[in-house]
Structure formats: structure tokens, C-alpha cells
MDAnalysis code that builds the backbone (N, CA, C; Angstrom):
import MDAnalysis as mda
import numpy as np

u = mda.Universe.empty(432, n_residues=144, atom_resindex=np.repeat(np.arange(144), 3), trajectory=True)
u.add_TopologyAttr("name", ["N", "CA", "C"] * 144)
u.add_TopologyAttr("resid", np.arange(1, 145))
u.add_TopologyAttr("resname", ["MET", "LYS", "ILE", "SER", "ARG", "ALA", "SER", "THR", "TYR", "ALA", "VAL", "LEU", "ALA", "ALA", "ILE", "GLN", "LEU", "SER", "GLU", "SER", "PRO", "ALA", "SER", "PRO", "PRO", "VAL", "PRO", "CYS", "SER", "GLN", "LEU", "ALA", "GLN", "LEU", "GLY", "ASP", "MET", "PRO", "GLU", "ARG", "PHE", "LEU", "LEU", "GLN", "VAL", "LEU", "ARG", "THR", "LEU", "VAL", "ASN", "GLU", "GLY", "LEU", "LEU", "LYS", "SER", "THR", "ARG", "GLY", "VAL", "ASP", "GLY", "GLY", "TYR", "ARG", "LEU", "ALA", "LYS", "PRO", "LEU", "SER", "GLN", "ILE", "SER", "LEU", "LEU", "GLU", "ILE", "ILE", "GLU", "ALA", "ILE", "ASP", "GLY", "PRO", "ILE", "GLN", "PRO", "GLU", "LEU", "PRO", "GLN", "ILE", "GLY", "GLY", "LEU", "THR", "PRO", "GLN", "SER", "GLN", "ARG", "LYS", "MET", "THR", "GLU", "VAL", "LEU", "GLY", "ASP", "ILE", "ALA", "SER", "ASP", "ALA", "ARG", "ARG", "ARG", "LEU", "GLY", "GLY", "LEU", "THR", "LEU", "SER", "GLN", "LEU", "LYS", "PRO", "ALA", "THR", "ASN", "SER", "ALA", "ALA", "PRO", "SER", "LYS", "ALA", "ARG", "ARG", "THR", "GLY"])
u.atoms.positions = np.array([
    [0.744, -1.182, 0.155],
    [0.000, 0.067, 0.043],
    [0.959, 1.179, -0.036],
    [0.607, 2.310, -0.699],
    [1.408, 3.482, -0.974],
    [0.523, 4.293, -0.807],
    [0.706, 5.547, 0.271],
    [0.084, 6.713, 0.604],
    [0.539, 8.024, -0.341],
    [-0.156, 8.460, -1.047],
    [0.176, 9.587, -1.958],
    [0.970, 11.049, -1.265],
    [1.619, 11.487, -1.779],
    [2.153, 12.828, -1.452],
    [0.829, 13.824, -1.093],
    [-0.185, 13.640, -2.098],
    [-1.285, 14.590, -1.570],
    [-1.885, 13.913, -0.373],
    [-2.239, 13.096, -0.190],
    [-2.654, 12.449, 1.166],
    [-2.023, 12.806, 2.364],
    [-0.726, 12.814, 2.215],
    [0.167, 13.410, 3.485],
    [0.124, 14.746, 3.383],
    [-0.058, 15.491, 2.422],
    [-0.188, 17.236, 2.630],
    [-1.667, 17.142, 2.996],
    [-2.618, 16.370, 3.044],
    [-3.837, 16.618, 3.255],
    [-3.811, 16.615, 5.070],
    [-3.303, 15.471, 5.388],
    [-3.181, 15.006, 6.950],
    [-2.511, 16.152, 7.568],
    [-1.395, 16.663, 7.239],
    [-0.608, 17.828, 7.526],
    [-1.550, 19.194, 7.604],
    [-2.127, 19.327, 6.547],
    [-2.886, 20.635, 6.534],
    [-3.883, 20.406, 7.712],
    [-4.384, 19.493, 7.894],
    [-5.614, 19.130, 8.942],
    [-5.114, 19.271, 10.162],
    [-4.191, 18.802, 10.566],
    [-3.372, 18.955, 11.657],
    [-3.107, 20.476, 11.973],
    [-2.584, 20.984, 10.895],
    [-2.168, 22.566, 10.896],
    [-3.501, 23.232, 11.488],
    [-4.492, 23.014, 10.906],
    [-5.633, 23.671, 11.019],
    [-6.395, 23.695, 12.417],
    [-6.255, 22.419, 12.972],
    [-6.593, 22.101, 14.366],
    [-5.863, 23.095, 15.396],
    [-4.577, 23.646, 14.914],
    [-3.978, 24.714, 16.022],
    [-4.727, 25.734, 16.298],
    [-5.557, 26.384, 15.482],
    [-6.300, 27.360, 15.602],
    [-7.640, 27.332, 15.137],
    [-8.441, 26.624, 15.932],
    [-9.598, 26.283, 15.801],
    [-10.778, 27.363, 15.934],
    [-10.321, 28.419, 16.741],
    [-11.254, 29.393, 17.045],
    [-11.006, 30.736, 16.409],
    [-9.845, 30.643, 15.641],
    [-9.350, 31.868, 14.758],
    [-10.131, 32.117, 13.384],
    [-9.676, 33.009, 12.605],
    [-10.408, 33.069, 11.591],
    [-9.781, 32.207, 10.496],
    [-10.316, 31.722, 9.461],
    [-9.873, 30.967, 8.635],
    [-8.426, 30.803, 8.242],
    [-7.782, 30.076, 7.876],
    [-6.495, 30.115, 7.517],
    [-6.277, 29.854, 6.116],
    [-5.417, 30.967, 5.303],
    [-5.268, 30.809, 3.836],
    [-4.338, 29.765, 3.339],
    [-4.579, 29.368, 2.167],
    [-3.863, 28.115, 1.607],
    [-2.246, 28.644, 1.645],
    [-1.985, 29.812, 1.470],
    [-0.606, 30.259, 1.377],
    [0.056, 30.316, 2.958],
    [-0.593, 30.463, 3.852],
    [-0.219, 30.108, 5.133],
    [0.032, 28.701, 5.505],
    [-0.721, 27.773, 4.978],
    [-0.625, 26.265, 5.530],
    [0.499, 25.810, 4.678],
    [0.797, 26.220, 3.130],
    [1.898, 25.966, 2.459],
    [3.216, 26.417, 2.744],
    [3.271, 27.341, 3.570],
    [4.455, 27.859, 4.147],
    [4.698, 27.102, 5.170],
    [3.724, 27.063, 6.283],
    [4.119, 26.419, 7.358],
    [4.379, 24.833, 7.155],
    [3.913, 24.106, 6.291],
    [3.917, 22.532, 6.128],
    [5.212, 22.526, 4.727],
    [5.748, 23.664, 4.352],
    [6.588, 23.520, 3.388],
    [6.186, 22.642, 2.017],
    [4.908, 23.298, 1.853],
    [4.144, 22.331, 0.738],
    [3.719, 23.257, -0.529],
    [4.049, 22.946, -1.720],
    [3.627, 23.796, -2.729],
    [2.237, 24.120, -2.971],
    [2.179, 25.454, -2.669],
    [0.632, 26.274, -2.783],
    [-0.155, 25.799, -3.798],
    [0.202, 25.598, -5.117],
    [-0.976, 25.479, -6.003],
    [-1.483, 23.927, -5.850],
    [-0.658, 22.925, -5.374],
    [-0.762, 21.622, -5.535],
    [-1.736, 21.564, -3.817],
    [-1.148, 22.054, -3.075],
    [-2.116, 22.023, -2.002],
    [-3.640, 22.553, -2.057],
    [-3.711, 23.561, -2.997],
    [-5.028, 24.186, -3.014],
    [-5.817, 23.031, -3.720],
    [-5.233, 22.227, -4.595],
    [-6.257, 21.216, -4.976],
    [-6.421, 20.231, -4.000],
    [-5.610, 19.978, -3.115],
    [-5.885, 19.362, -2.116],
    [-6.806, 19.736, -1.127],
    [-6.793, 20.816, -0.794],
    [-8.043, 21.393, 0.103],
    [-9.156, 21.501, -0.485],
    [-9.221, 21.807, -1.783],
    [-10.463, 21.879, -2.546],
    [-11.157, 20.458, -2.248],
    [-10.503, 19.339, -2.588],
    [-10.789, 18.018, -2.697],
    [-11.624, 17.756, -1.249],
    [-10.523, 18.116, -0.064],
    [-11.182, 18.078, 1.551],
    [-12.582, 18.926, 1.879],
    [-12.770, 19.910, 1.237],
    [-13.942, 20.834, 1.095],
    [-15.115, 20.059, 0.543],
    [-14.662, 19.509, -0.577],
    [-15.987, 18.949, -1.495],
    [-16.332, 17.562, -0.804],
    [-15.378, 16.926, 0.008],
    [-15.537, 15.792, 0.788],
    [-16.099, 16.062, 2.153],
    [-16.294, 17.197, 2.697],
    [-16.916, 17.777, 3.708],
    [-15.962, 17.527, 4.882],
    [-14.806, 17.297, 4.715],
    [-13.705, 17.504, 5.941],
    [-13.224, 18.791, 6.113],
    [-13.409, 19.796, 5.201],
    [-12.940, 21.190, 5.405],
    [-14.096, 22.243, 5.139],
    [-14.055, 23.198, 5.544],
    [-14.783, 24.388, 5.140],
    [-14.060, 25.457, 4.730],
    [-14.614, 26.017, 3.647],
    [-13.486, 27.055, 2.817],
    [-14.659, 28.602, 3.259],
    [-13.898, 29.568, 3.210],
    [-14.428, 30.812, 3.086],
    [-13.783, 31.606, 2.094],
    [-14.747, 32.382, 1.463],
    [-14.055, 33.063, 0.075],
    [-13.642, 34.529, 0.843],
    [-13.247, 35.228, 0.037],
    [-12.664, 36.683, 0.042],
    [-11.083, 36.800, 0.939],
    [-11.185, 38.160, 1.108],
    [-9.947, 38.753, 1.641],
    [-9.606, 38.208, 2.906],
    [-10.386, 37.757, 3.721],
    [-10.291, 37.197, 5.243],
    [-10.548, 35.785, 4.880],
    [-10.338, 35.204, 3.678],
    [-10.975, 33.751, 3.535],
    [-9.914, 32.998, 3.983],
    [-10.115, 31.492, 3.900],
    [-9.258, 30.571, 4.304],
    [-9.897, 29.092, 4.507],
    [-9.353, 28.455, 5.342],
    [-9.911, 27.174, 5.603],
    [-9.786, 26.750, 7.074],
    [-11.014, 25.864, 7.460],
    [-11.070, 25.419, 8.588],
    [-11.552, 24.046, 8.472],
    [-11.339, 23.265, 9.752],
    [-11.669, 21.972, 10.024],
    [-13.419, 22.064, 10.023],
    [-14.078, 20.882, 9.403],
    [-15.457, 20.841, 9.428],
    [-15.880, 20.125, 10.557],
    [-15.055, 19.306, 11.196],
    [-15.328, 18.794, 12.571],
    [-13.973, 18.494, 13.408],
    [-13.868, 18.436, 14.459],
    [-12.810, 18.128, 15.281],
    [-11.794, 17.076, 14.966],
    [-10.501, 17.113, 15.027],
    [-9.763, 16.068, 14.436],
    [-10.115, 14.532, 15.068],
    [-10.509, 14.641, 16.161],
    [-10.725, 13.308, 17.159],
    [-11.993, 12.503, 16.186],
    [-12.639, 13.280, 15.291],
    [-13.695, 12.596, 14.437],
    [-13.475, 12.821, 13.106],
    [-12.296, 12.853, 12.598],
    [-11.545, 12.558, 11.415],
    [-10.797, 11.412, 11.418],
    [-10.831, 10.483, 10.633],
    [-10.138, 9.264, 10.401],
    [-8.687, 9.232, 9.378],
    [-7.894, 8.660, 9.359],
    [-6.884, 8.639, 8.446],
    [-7.439, 8.063, 7.324],
    [-8.380, 6.955, 7.516],
    [-9.109, 6.447, 6.304],
    [-9.722, 7.480, 5.330],
    [-10.559, 8.523, 5.974],
    [-11.314, 9.541, 5.472],
    [-10.492, 10.083, 4.496],
    [-9.513, 10.774, 5.199],
    [-8.416, 11.711, 4.481],
    [-7.811, 11.039, 3.074],
    [-7.330, 9.610, 3.293],
    [-6.771, 8.949, 2.298],
    [-7.502, 8.751, 1.392],
    [-8.920, 8.207, 1.553],
    [-9.834, 7.757, 0.425],
    [-10.451, 9.149, 0.034],
    [-10.612, 10.350, 0.810],
    [-11.007, 11.266, -0.369],
    [-10.018, 11.944, -1.049],
    [-8.823, 11.639, -0.898],
    [-7.501, 12.016, -1.990],
    [-7.394, 11.180, -2.812],
    [-7.236, 9.790, -2.441],
    [-6.700, 9.017, -3.239],
    [-7.539, 7.885, -3.683],
    [-9.136, 8.086, -3.300],
    [-9.825, 7.008, -3.788],
    [-10.352, 5.489, -2.555],
    [-10.913, 4.828, -2.749],
    [-10.991, 3.694, -1.956],
    [-9.566, 2.863, -2.097],
    [-9.431, 2.368, -0.749],
    [-8.275, 1.474, -0.685],
    [-8.942, -0.066, -1.087],
    [-8.237, -0.484, -2.272],
    [-8.806, -1.664, -2.779],
    [-7.641, -2.482, -3.262],
    [-7.561, -3.551, -3.156],
    [-6.853, -4.855, -3.591],
    [-6.241, -4.628, -5.343],
    [-4.985, -4.555, -5.704],
    [-4.694, -4.280, -6.885],
    [-3.757, -5.553, -7.288],
    [-4.224, -6.263, -8.289],
    [-3.376, -7.393, -8.802],
    [-3.420, -7.188, -10.292],
    [-2.149, -6.710, -10.972],
    [-2.353, -6.710, -12.256],
    [-2.384, -8.258, -12.902],
    [-2.870, -8.260, -14.048],
    [-2.846, -9.777, -14.796],
    [-1.412, -10.209, -15.092],
    [-1.233, -11.334, -14.516],
    [0.284, -11.801, -14.850],
    [0.400, -12.796, -15.383],
    [1.055, -12.984, -16.800],
    [0.751, -14.295, -17.706],
    [1.475, -15.275, -16.630],
    [0.800, -16.836, -17.000],
    [1.692, -17.580, -16.337],
    [1.053, -18.287, -15.025],
    [0.210, -17.327, -14.273],
    [-0.474, -17.704, -13.408],
    [-1.779, -18.423, -13.460],
    [-1.933, -19.518, -12.863],
    [-3.297, -20.190, -13.163],
    [-4.495, -19.559, -12.298],
    [-5.550, -19.867, -12.976],
    [-6.889, -18.923, -12.550],
    [-6.720, -19.026, -10.807],
    [-6.467, -20.384, -10.387],
    [-6.764, -20.671, -8.950],
    [-5.541, -19.955, -8.264],
    [-4.276, -19.404, -8.826],
    [-3.305, -18.570, -8.286],
    [-3.814, -17.442, -8.183],
    [-4.271, -17.039, -9.425],
    [-4.817, -15.632, -9.056],
    [-5.738, -15.315, -8.395],
    [-6.895, -16.091, -8.086],
    [-8.121, -16.102, -7.124],
    [-7.297, -16.069, -5.609],
    [-6.422, -16.952, -5.487],
    [-5.607, -16.887, -3.974],
    [-5.132, -15.509, -3.894],
    [-4.194, -15.239, -4.857],
    [-3.545, -13.900, -4.416],
    [-4.631, -12.574, -4.401],
    [-5.657, -12.557, -5.142],
    [-6.654, -11.579, -5.032],
    [-7.570, -11.585, -3.578],
    [-7.590, -13.068, -3.060],
    [-8.206, -13.191, -1.632],
    [-7.533, -12.672, -0.809],
    [-6.295, -12.890, -0.669],
    [-5.248, -12.461, 0.259],
    [-5.116, -11.114, 0.212],
    [-4.780, -10.460, -0.992],
    [-4.665, -9.088, -1.206],
    [-6.155, -8.277, -0.658],
    [-7.494, -8.978, -0.770],
    [-8.488, -8.314, -0.469],
    [-8.627, -8.263, 1.223],
    [-7.994, -9.377, 1.969],
    [-7.911, -9.294, 3.218],
    [-6.995, -8.330, 3.767],
    [-5.953, -8.085, 3.375],
    [-5.048, -6.890, 3.504],
    [-5.408, -5.626, 3.434],
    [-6.117, -5.509, 2.492],
    [-6.862, -4.111, 2.236],
    [-7.865, -3.865, 3.235],
    [-8.846, -4.844, 3.358],
    [-9.756, -4.914, 4.402],
    [-9.190, -4.406, 5.896],
    [-8.054, -4.973, 6.278],
    [-7.337, -4.779, 7.316],
    [-6.925, -3.640, 7.457],
    [-6.317, -3.145, 6.157],
    [-5.517, -1.654, 6.082],
    [-6.920, -0.611, 6.506],
    [-7.832, -0.852, 5.939],
    [-9.339, 0.092, 6.041],
    [-9.615, 0.248, 7.264],
    [-9.598, -1.128, 8.057],
    [-9.965, -1.302, 9.174],
    [-9.233, -0.175, 10.261],
    [-7.505, -0.920, 9.963],
    [-6.612, 0.202, 10.912],
    [-6.726, 1.484, 10.736],
    [-6.575, 1.887, 9.228],
    [-6.419, 3.218, 9.317],
    [-7.947, 4.174, 9.797],
    [-9.031, 3.483, 9.789],
    [-10.485, 4.141, 10.063],
    [-10.393, 4.168, 11.628],
    [-9.568, 3.514, 12.146],
    [-9.267, 3.483, 13.580],
    [-8.575, 4.407, 14.430],
    [-7.967, 5.146, 13.395],
    [-6.456, 5.907, 13.786],
    [-7.076, 7.283, 13.217],
    [-7.337, 8.609, 14.420],
    [-7.931, 9.614, 14.080],
    [-6.497, 10.422, 14.049],
    [-6.877, 11.681, 13.376],
    [-5.914, 12.816, 13.046],
    [-5.471, 13.098, 14.452],
    [-6.225, 13.313, 15.469],
    [-5.853, 13.813, 16.951],
    [-4.978, 12.888, 17.545],
    [-5.084, 11.461, 17.292],
    [-3.699, 10.579, 17.368],
    [-2.574, 10.982, 16.785],
    [-2.603, 11.572, 15.793],
    [-1.173, 11.898, 14.909],
    [-0.528, 13.275, 15.278],
    [-1.314, 13.974, 15.945],
    [-0.969, 15.605, 16.364],
    [0.084, 15.489, 17.409],
    [1.014, 15.964, 17.171],
    [2.213, 15.971, 18.072],
    [1.767, 16.469, 19.307],
    [2.218, 15.724, 20.449],
    [2.005, 16.259, 21.872],
    [2.717, 17.337, 21.963],
    [2.125, 18.377, 22.951],
    [2.831, 19.760, 23.305],
    [3.204, 19.104, 24.708],
    [4.521, 19.103, 25.045],
    [5.108, 18.965, 26.453],
    [6.030, 19.879, 27.007],
    [5.744, 20.993, 27.627],
    [6.387, 22.046, 27.942],
    [7.327, 21.494, 29.039],
    [7.000, 20.368, 29.640],
    [8.186, 20.162, 30.682],
    [9.237, 19.279, 29.960],
    [9.146, 18.702, 28.872],
    [10.303, 18.159, 28.214],
    [11.144, 19.331, 27.745],
    [12.547, 18.967, 27.884],
    [13.386, 19.879, 27.335],
    [13.467, 19.915, 25.702],
    [13.799, 21.167, 25.246],
    [13.987, 20.788, 23.956],
    [15.442, 20.826, 23.382],
    [15.553, 20.378, 22.392],
    [17.046, 20.037, 21.822],
    [17.908, 21.419, 21.952],
    [17.175, 22.450, 21.435],
    [17.837, 23.801, 21.746],
    [18.659, 24.144, 23.263],
    [17.624, 23.686, 23.990],
    [18.159, 23.939, 25.521],
    [19.225, 23.094, 26.005],
    [19.400, 21.811, 25.539],
    [20.344, 21.089, 25.813],
    [21.811, 21.457, 25.450],
    [22.671, 21.221, 26.565],
    [24.047, 21.623, 26.648],
    [25.029, 20.492, 26.716],
    [25.702, 19.952, 25.769],
    [26.625, 18.786, 25.689],
    [25.987, 17.675, 26.346],
])
């Protein structure tokens, strides 16, 4: 299974948006700069998330994006499938395999895809958000 760069950007942008839930909408340019993401590409990703109901957008000078629901209610599966489409088993037609071998491989890949969907569906974006622990010393403060 491969997660696309677009899905990774979508996760990062959603987590960034959670940092300021009560503030005004965050412009795409700001999200792109904070996450070191290409702005034009990110704009396409954000539009998809709006169309899928995961983000809300506001137009105008003070416009931007905000989460449509809390991070704890958005699963990694929702983000990935919104951007990349459904997780499905993919087995190219390979010459030389018997129909029985093809069926068995398809069955196994189907089980793997089902397990991946279950696990990704059980992982919320709030679980991926970095914990802020002011008691932990930062690397910048360490000496020697």
C-alpha cells in the first residue's frame, strides 16, 4: 500500500488547521508555508477536502480554510480515501499464473486491504497530532 504525497499534505494541513480552531480561516498560502508544501498543489488538495466535507472554506480577503469537525472525528482513512480513492486490492494480470493462483492472491490482497481500511479507520488525526509537552526539554536548550 502506498500513501500519496497529496494524502500526506492533506493530513498535515488538517493538523495545522487544528492548531487554531477558534481563529479566522487560515489561507492556503499560510498552510503551504508552514508545512513547506507547494501552494498550487495544496490548493487542489484542500478543495478536494472541502468537497468531501472534511474542511470548510471561506471566500474573500479574510477567507481560508478550517476543519469541518474536530480532529478526533476525522480518521486517517477518511483523508486517504478522500484524496486517493478507496483502498482496494490491486493485482495486475500476470501471464503464467493459473486462475486458482490469481484467485488466491486476490483473496489475500482483499484481506490485506480490509485490514488496512479497518486500521486506518481506527486512527484519528488527533492521534497523529504531536503532543505539546512544555516539561520536556527541547534540543535547543540541551548543552553537551
